[in-house]
C-alpha positions as CSV (number, residue, x, y, z in Angstrom):
1,X,245.3,19.4,236.9
2,X,248.2,16.8,236.0
3,X,248.2,13.5,238.0
4,X,251.4,14.7,239.9
5,X,250.2,18.0,240.7
6,X,246.8,16.0,241.8
7,X,248.7,14.0,243.8
8,X,251.0,16.6,245.5
9,X,247.8,18.3,246.4
10,X,245.8,15.6,247.9
11,X,249.2,14.7,250.0
12,X,249.0,18.0,251.4
13,X,245.2,17.8,252.4
14,X,245.7,14.8,254.0
15,X,248.7,15.8,256.4
16,X,246.8,18.6,257.5
17,X,243.7,16.4,258.2
18,X,245.5,14.0,260.5
19,X,247.7,17.1,262.2
20,X,244.1,18.3,263.0
21,X,243.0,14.9,264.0
22,X,245.7,14.8,266.7
23,X,244.6,17.8,268.3
24,X,241.2,15.8,269.0
25,X,240.7,13.3,272.1
26,X,241.9,10.4,270.2
27,X,244.3,7.3,270.6
28,X,245.3,7.1,266.9
29,X,244.6,8.1,263.1
30,X,245.6,6.8,259.8
31,X,244.9,7.7,256.6
32,X,245.5,6.0,252.8
33,X,245.0,7.7,250.0
34,X,245.8,7.0,246.1
35,X,245.4,9.2,243.1
36,X,245.5,6.9,239.3
37,X,245.2,6.9,236.3
38,X,243.8,3.9,234.0
39,X,243.6,3.3,230.7
40,X,241.5,0.3,229.7
41,X,240.1,-1.2,226.8
42,X,237.6,-4.4,226.6
43,X,236.7,-6.7,224.1
44,X,233.4,-8.8,223.3
45,X,232.7,-10.8,220.5
46,X,235.8,-10.1,218.2
47,X,235.2,-6.3,218.5
48,X,236.5,-3.6,220.7
49,X,233.7,-2.8,223.6
50,X,235.1,0.3,225.4
51,X,237.8,2.2,225.3
52,X,238.1,5.0,228.2
53,X,240.8,7.2,231.0
54,X,239.7,7.5,234.0
55,X,241.1,9.3,237.0
56,X,240.4,8.5,240.8
57,X,241.7,9.9,243.9
58,X,240.4,9.3,247.2
59,X,241.8,8.8,250.9
60,X,240.1,7.0,253.7
61,X,240.9,7.6,257.6
62,X,240.7,5.6,260.2
63,X,240.5,6.6,263.6
64,X,241.0,4.8,266.8
65,X,238.6,6.0,270.1
66,X,239.3,5.3,273.4
67,X,238.6,1.8,274.3
68,X,239.7,0.6,270.7
69,X,236.7,2.3,269.0
70,X,237.3,2.4,265.3
71,X,235.7,4.3,262.7
72,X,236.5,4.5,259.2
73,X,235.1,7.1,256.3
74,X,236.3,8.0,252.8
75,X,236.1,10.6,249.8
76,X,236.9,11.2,246.7
77,X,235.9,14.8,246.4
78,X,239.1,16.5,247.2
79,X,238.5,20.4,248.3
80,X,239.8,20.9,251.6
81,X,236.3,20.6,253.1
82,X,235.5,17.5,251.7
83,X,238.9,15.9,253.2
84,X,238.5,17.5,256.8
85,X,234.9,16.4,256.9
86,X,235.9,13.0,255.8
87,X,238.3,12.9,258.9
88,X,236.1,14.2,261.4
89,X,233.4,11.7,260.2
90,X,235.7,9.0,260.7
91,X,236.2,10.6,264.3
92,X,232.2,10.9,264.8
93,X,231.9,7.0,264.0
94,X,234.7,5.8,266.0
95,X,233.2,7.6,269.3
96,X,230.0,5.6,268.8
97,X,231.4,1.9,267.6
98,X,232.1,-1.0,269.1
99,X,235.5,-2.3,270.3
100,X,237.7,-4.1,268.1
101,X,239.8,-5.9,270.4
102,X,243.4,-6.1,269.6
103,X,243.4,-3.4,267.0
104,X,246.4,-1.2,266.8
105,X,248.4,0.5,263.9
106,X,252.0,-0.5,263.0
107,X,255.0,1.7,264.0
108,X,257.5,3.0,261.8
109,X,260.1,1.0,260.1
110,X,262.0,2.1,257.3
111,X,260.6,0.2,253.9
112,X,263.0,-1.4,251.6
113,X,263.2,-0.5,248.2
114,X,261.6,-3.0,245.6
115,X,263.0,-2.9,241.9
116,X,260.6,-2.4,238.9
117,X,257.4,-1.1,240.5
118,X,257.4,1.8,237.8
119,X,257.7,2.2,234.3
120,X,257.7,5.7,232.7
121,X,256.3,4.0,229.4
122,X,253.1,2.9,231.0
123,X,252.3,6.6,231.7
124,X,252.7,7.9,228.2
125,X,250.6,5.2,226.8
126,X,247.7,6.3,224.9
127,X,244.0,4.6,224.5
128,X,244.4,4.5,220.8
129,X,247.8,2.6,221.7
130,X,245.9,0.2,224.0
131,X,243.2,-0.2,221.5
132,X,245.7,-1.2,219.1
133,X,247.2,-3.5,221.5
134,X,243.6,-4.9,221.9
135,X,243.3,-5.7,218.3
136,X,246.6,-7.3,217.7
137,X,245.9,-10.4,220.5
138,X,242.4,-10.6,218.7
139,X,244.0,-10.4,215.0
140,X,246.6,-13.3,216.0
141,X,244.1,-15.2,218.3
142,X,241.5,-15.3,215.4
143,X,244.3,-16.0,212.5
144,X,245.7,-18.9,214.5
145,X,242.6,-20.7,213.0
146,X,239.5,-19.8,211.4
147,X,237.3,-21.8,214.2
148,X,238.4,-19.3,216.9
149,X,236.1,-16.9,218.3
150,X,237.8,-13.8,220.7
151,X,234.7,-13.8,222.9
152,X,236.2,-11.1,225.4
153,X,238.8,-9.9,227.1
154,X,240.6,-7.0,228.6
155,X,243.5,-4.5,228.8
156,X,244.8,-2.2,231.1
157,X,247.2,0.2,231.5
158,X,247.7,1.9,235.0
159,X,249.9,4.9,236.9
160,X,249.7,6.2,240.1
161,X,250.6,6.9,243.7
162,X,250.0,5.5,246.7
163,X,250.5,6.8,250.6
164,X,250.0,5.9,254.2
165,X,250.3,8.3,257.2
166,X,249.5,7.6,260.5
167,X,250.2,9.3,264.1
168,X,252.6,7.0,264.9
169,X,255.1,8.5,262.8
170,X,254.4,6.3,259.4
171,X,254.5,8.5,256.3
172,X,255.3,6.8,253.4
173,X,254.7,7.2,249.4
174,X,255.0,4.8,246.4
175,X,254.5,5.5,242.8
176,X,254.0,2.4,240.5
177,X,252.3,1.3,237.0
178,X,250.8,-2.0,236.0
179,X,249.7,-3.2,232.3
180,X,247.3,-6.8,232.1
181,X,246.2,-8.0,229.1
182,X,243.8,-11.0,229.4
183,X,242.0,-12.5,226.7
184,X,239.2,-15.2,226.6
185,X,238.4,-17.1,223.2
186,X,236.5,-20.3,222.2
187,X,236.1,-22.3,219.1
188,X,232.9,-23.2,216.5
189,X,232.6,-26.0,214.3
190,X,230.0,-28.0,212.5
191,X,227.6,-27.3,215.6
192,X,230.2,-27.7,218.0
193,X,231.1,-24.8,220.5
194,X,233.8,-25.2,222.7
195,X,234.4,-23.8,226.6
196,X,235.8,-20.8,227.2
197,X,239.7,-20.6,227.2
198,X,242.0,-17.5,228.4
199,X,245.5,-16.8,228.5
200,X,246.9,-13.3,230.1
201,X,249.9,-11.5,231.4
202,X,250.8,-9.1,234.1
203,X,253.4,-6.8,234.3
204,X,254.8,-3.7,236.0
205,X,255.9,-2.4,232.3
206,X,254.4,-1.8,229.4
207,X,256.1,-4.7,227.8
208,X,252.8,-6.7,227.0
209,X,253.1,-9.2,224.2
210,X,249.8,-9.2,222.8
211,X,250.9,-11.6,220.0
212,X,251.8,-14.4,222.4
213,X,248.5,-14.2,223.9
214,X,246.4,-14.2,221.3
215,X,248.4,-17.3,219.7
216,X,248.4,-19.1,223.2
217,X,244.3,-18.6,223.3
218,X,243.9,-20.0,219.6
219,X,246.5,-23.0,221.0
220,X,244.3,-23.5,223.9
221,X,240.9,-23.2,222.0
222,X,241.5,-25.7,219.2
223,X,243.2,-28.5,221.8
224,X,239.6,-29.0,223.2
225,X,237.6,-29.9,220.1
226,X,236.0,-33.4,219.8
227,X,235.8,-33.7,224.1
228,X,235.0,-37.3,225.0
229,X,233.5,-39.0,228.5
230,X,235.6,-40.1,231.0
231,X,234.9,-42.8,233.7
232,X,235.4,-42.4,237.2
233,X,238.7,-43.3,238.8
234,X,241.0,-42.0,241.7
235,X,244.6,-41.4,240.4
236,X,246.8,-38.9,239.3
237,X,246.2,-35.3,238.8
238,X,248.2,-32.7,237.0
239,X,247.0,-29.2,237.8
240,X,248.4,-26.7,235.5
241,X,248.9,-22.8,236.6
242,X,246.0,-21.3,236.0
243,X,243.9,-24.2,237.9
244,X,246.3,-23.9,240.7
245,X,245.7,-20.2,241.5
246,X,242.1,-20.4,242.1
247,X,240.8,-23.1,244.0
248,X,244.1,-24.5,245.7
249,X,245.4,-21.0,246.1
250,X,242.2,-19.7,247.4
251,X,242.1,-22.3,250.3
252,X,245.5,-21.5,251.2
253,X,245.3,-18.6,251.4
254,X,242.5,-18.6,253.9
255,X,244.3,-21.1,256.0
256,X,247.1,-19.0,256.4
257,X,245.3,-15.4,257.0
258,X,246.6,-14.6,260.7
259,X,242.5,-13.2,261.6
260,X,241.4,-16.9,260.5
261,X,243.4,-18.0,263.2
262,X,242.9,-15.5,265.7
263,X,239.3,-16.6,265.1
264,X,240.2,-20.2,265.4
265,X,238.7,-20.9,261.9
266,X,241.8,-22.2,260.0
267,X,242.3,-25.4,259.3
268,X,246.1,-25.1,260.5
269,X,245.4,-23.1,263.8
270,X,248.2,-24.2,266.5
271,X,250.0,-25.8,263.8
272,X,252.8,-24.0,264.0
273,X,255.8,-25.9,263.5
274,X,254.1,-28.9,261.8
275,X,254.0,-30.9,258.6
276,X,251.4,-30.1,256.6
277,X,252.1,-30.2,252.9
278,X,254.3,-32.7,251.2
279,X,257.9,-32.0,251.9
280,X,258.2,-30.9,247.9
281,X,256.0,-28.0,249.1
282,X,257.9,-24.5,249.8
283,X,255.5,-21.2,249.6
284,X,256.3,-17.6,250.5
285,X,255.0,-14.3,250.4
286,X,257.3,-12.2,248.6
287,X,256.4,-8.3,248.5
288,X,259.8,-7.4,247.7
289,X,260.1,-9.7,244.2
290,X,261.6,-7.2,241.5
291,X,258.8,-6.3,239.2
292,X,256.3,-8.6,240.9
293,X,252.7,-7.5,239.9
294,X,251.6,-7.0,243.5
295,X,254.9,-6.3,245.1
296,X,255.1,-3.4,247.1
297,X,257.9,-1.3,249.7
298,X,255.3,-1.0,252.7
299,X,251.4,-2.7,252.8
300,X,248.3,-0.6,252.9
301,X,248.9,0.2,256.7
302,X,252.0,1.5,256.4
303,X,254.2,-1.9,257.5
304,X,257.6,-2.6,255.7
305,X,257.1,-5.5,253.4
306,X,259.3,-8.5,253.2
307,X,259.4,-11.8,252.0
308,X,258.2,-14.0,254.3
309,X,258.5,-18.0,254.4
310,X,255.3,-19.8,255.1
311,X,255.8,-23.5,254.5
312,X,259.2,-24.5,254.0
313,X,259.5,-28.3,252.8
314,X,256.0,-29.2,254.2
315,X,256.1,-27.7,257.1
316,X,254.5,-24.6,258.5
317,X,256.5,-21.7,259.5
318,X,254.2,-18.8,259.5
319,X,251.3,-17.1,258.9
320,X,250.0,-13.5,256.9
321,X,249.5,-11.1,259.4
322,X,248.7,-7.1,259.6
323,X,249.1,-5.2,262.5
324,X,246.1,-6.3,264.6
325,X,246.4,-10.0,264.0
326,X,250.5,-9.9,265.1
327,X,249.1,-7.9,268.0
328,X,246.8,-11.0,269.0
329,X,248.7,-13.7,268.3
330,X,252.2,-11.8,270.0
331,X,254.1,-12.6,266.7
332,X,255.4,-10.0,264.0
333,X,253.8,-8.4,261.5
334,X,254.3,-9.6,258.0
335,X,253.1,-6.5,256.1
336,X,250.2,-8.6,254.5
337,X,247.7,-5.6,254.9
338,X,245.8,-5.2,251.8
339,X,243.2,-2.6,250.3
340,X,243.1,-4.7,247.0
341,X,242.5,-8.4,248.4
342,X,241.6,-11.2,245.3
343,X,238.6,-13.5,245.6
344,X,234.8,-12.9,245.4
345,X,233.5,-10.0,247.8
346,X,229.8,-8.9,247.0
347,X,230.3,-6.3,249.5
348,X,233.6,-5.1,248.1
349,X,232.5,-5.5,244.6
350,X,230.1,-2.9,245.8
351,X,231.9,-0.7,247.8
352,X,235.0,-0.8,246.4
353,X,238.6,-1.3,246.8
354,X,241.7,1.1,247.8
355,X,240.9,4.2,249.7
356,X,236.9,3.0,249.9
357,X,237.8,0.1,252.1
358,X,239.4,-1.0,255.2
359,X,242.6,-3.3,255.1
360,X,242.4,-7.1,255.5
361,X,245.2,-9.7,255.2
362,X,245.9,-11.0,251.7
363,X,248.9,-11.7,250.4
364,X,250.9,-10.0,248.0
365,X,252.7,-12.2,245.5
366,X,252.2,-16.0,247.3
367,X,255.2,-17.9,245.7
368,X,254.7,-21.8,245.2
369,X,258.7,-22.9,244.7
370,X,259.1,-24.3,241.4
371,X,260.1,-27.8,240.8
372,X,262.9,-28.6,238.3
373,X,260.4,-30.5,235.8
374,X,258.7,-29.3,232.6
375,X,254.8,-30.1,232.6
376,X,255.8,-32.6,229.8
377,X,258.1,-34.5,231.9
378,X,255.5,-34.3,234.8
379,X,252.8,-35.7,232.1
380,X,255.4,-38.5,230.8
381,X,255.7,-39.9,234.4
382,X,251.8,-40.6,234.8
383,X,250.4,-43.7,233.4
384,X,246.9,-42.9,233.8
385,X,245.5,-39.5,235.3
386,X,244.5,-36.1,234.2
387,X,245.8,-32.7,233.1
388,X,243.7,-29.9,234.5
389,X,243.9,-26.9,232.8
390,X,241.4,-24.6,234.7
391,X,238.2,-25.7,236.5
392,X,235.2,-23.8,238.0
393,X,233.3,-23.7,241.1
394,X,233.8,-22.3,244.6
395,X,236.0,-24.3,247.2
396,X,234.6,-24.1,251.2
397,X,237.5,-22.3,252.2
398,X,237.4,-23.4,256.1
399,X,236.8,-27.0,255.1
400,X,239.3,-27.0,252.0
401,X,236.4,-28.9,250.1
402,X,236.9,-28.8,246.4
403,X,233.9,-30.0,244.2
404,X,235.0,-28.6,240.7
405,X,233.6,-28.9,236.9
406,X,236.3,-29.3,234.8
407,X,236.6,-26.4,232.4
408,X,239.9,-27.8,230.2
409,X,241.1,-30.8,231.1
410,X,243.2,-33.4,229.4
411,X,243.4,-37.5,229.8
412,X,246.6,-38.6,229.9
413,X,247.6,-42.6,229.4
414,X,251.1,-44.0,229.3
415,X,252.6,-40.5,229.9
416,X,251.1,-39.0,227.3
417,X,247.9,-36.4,226.5
418,X,245.6,-38.3,224.7
419,X,242.2,-36.3,224.3
420,X,240.4,-33.2,226.1
421,X,237.4,-34.9,228.3
422,X,234.0,-33.7,228.9
423,X,231.3,-33.9,231.8
424,X,233.8,-34.4,234.4
425,X,234.9,-33.2,238.2
426,X,237.2,-33.5,240.6
427,X,236.5,-33.9,244.0
428,X,238.3,-34.1,247.3
429,X,240.1,-31.4,250.0
430,X,242.8,-29.8,249.1
431,X,244.2,-29.6,252.6
432,X,244.7,-33.7,251.5
433,X,246.0,-32.7,248.0
434,X,248.8,-30.8,249.6
435,X,250.1,-34.1,251.2
436,X,250.0,-35.9,248.3
437,X,252.0,-33.7,245.8
438,X,254.3,-35.9,244.1
439,X,255.8,-33.3,241.6
440,X,255.9,-29.6,240.9
441,X,256.8,-28.2,237.9
442,X,259.1,-25.2,236.7
443,X,256.4,-23.6,234.5
444,X,255.6,-20.8,237.1
445,X,253.1,-18.1,236.0
446,X,252.1,-14.8,237.6
447,X,248.7,-13.8,238.6
448,X,247.4,-11.0,240.2
449,X,248.4,-12.3,244.0
450,X,250.5,-15.6,243.5
451,X,253.2,-17.3,241.1
452,X,252.5,-20.8,240.8
453,X,254.0,-23.7,238.9
454,X,252.2,-26.7,237.7
455,X,251.6,-29.6,240.8
456,X,251.2,-33.4,240.2
457,X,249.1,-34.9,242.9
458,X,248.3,-38.1,243.9
459,X,244.9,-40.3,244.4
460,X,242.8,-37.3,243.5
461,X,239.2,-38.3,242.6
462,X,238.0,-37.8,239.7
463,X,234.1,-37.9,238.9
464,X,233.4,-38.8,235.5
465,X,230.0,-40.5,233.3
């Protein structure tokens, strides 16, 4: 059965199940369902490790029983019996579950039309063509310099449908495509082995540029040869987009989630309208960004998407909400229910995302508004400092504490990058760093759920030898 035929069959079964659930003694019911096809190639040690095409379809039901008791069940068996049983199981679980305070589902609001979410060329990509993309990236990376080795990578072309229906009248579906290339490299010469470097592209279209990614990885690797130790100091640090996208964004997201505000765990609870960052910083969550990798016309509960201003010139304007957190705080739903959240979560790694999981609050495209200076211009204004392109370590989301090993970083003196450094760390509180931003680059880069530029931060503690 073709992907489209599979989707229409699944949609019909889901609608039938919701109609049957409506006849039971429930308050509300919801179904989130997807049908996707993924062509994927993985790379290891200069070779193609795996190549395959995977079809996946399924549905997850949430049923609300008296007393705001919520049950969830899912299935990827697309027979009428299996889908109906999943709905019944969610109902049975709801009847014996604990109350979920303030739980609600969104009512109907016509979603916007978001441009650039689907490219028919992605649907037509063959496994052989995906392999060719991987080989081109490897060839250029290793051809850049004989010391470069393509250690790992992933090429993905995905297409499919996403739908949501509930008993409040929400009934939406959307077709989308995604294309990803990710390549990791390292270098070796005279017994010296560099750390790993990677480059990536996240697209909605098939227009990946493997040669560009391969060349970038080659350049990044060569820059890491002959690193030097560094003495500890406190001063200026420029965080490149990759570094910003991980630890600082993780802290930002946790502080901005409505559910952490409801629980009183956000560092910014009760700080709406107050200054929480430098006046240089404006942050939005733009779910309607044209061709944005995580753009969508409706969230994974069926709330219409929007562009939400979160921080404007340093002042906290809004949090990220789903239906339940907005109901608890008596504010507007920002459409941030997600069944595909980022970050490291062991339970989700085991259970899976999408229809297999209940939604949680997460940004779509978290956009830190770019500045008007290139990274080179930011560097030229630094007398002594660091350029940190990537760092390793998990931040403490609630406190904002970051203590990270520097994976790829360079010493800056008199406005110029001097050499790569080794055996160094940065330490500090991200919430302080947000207030100490002295410059923002215009070098924005798209990551899975974020579009971020370089940030120049003052008074950062650097721990060396």
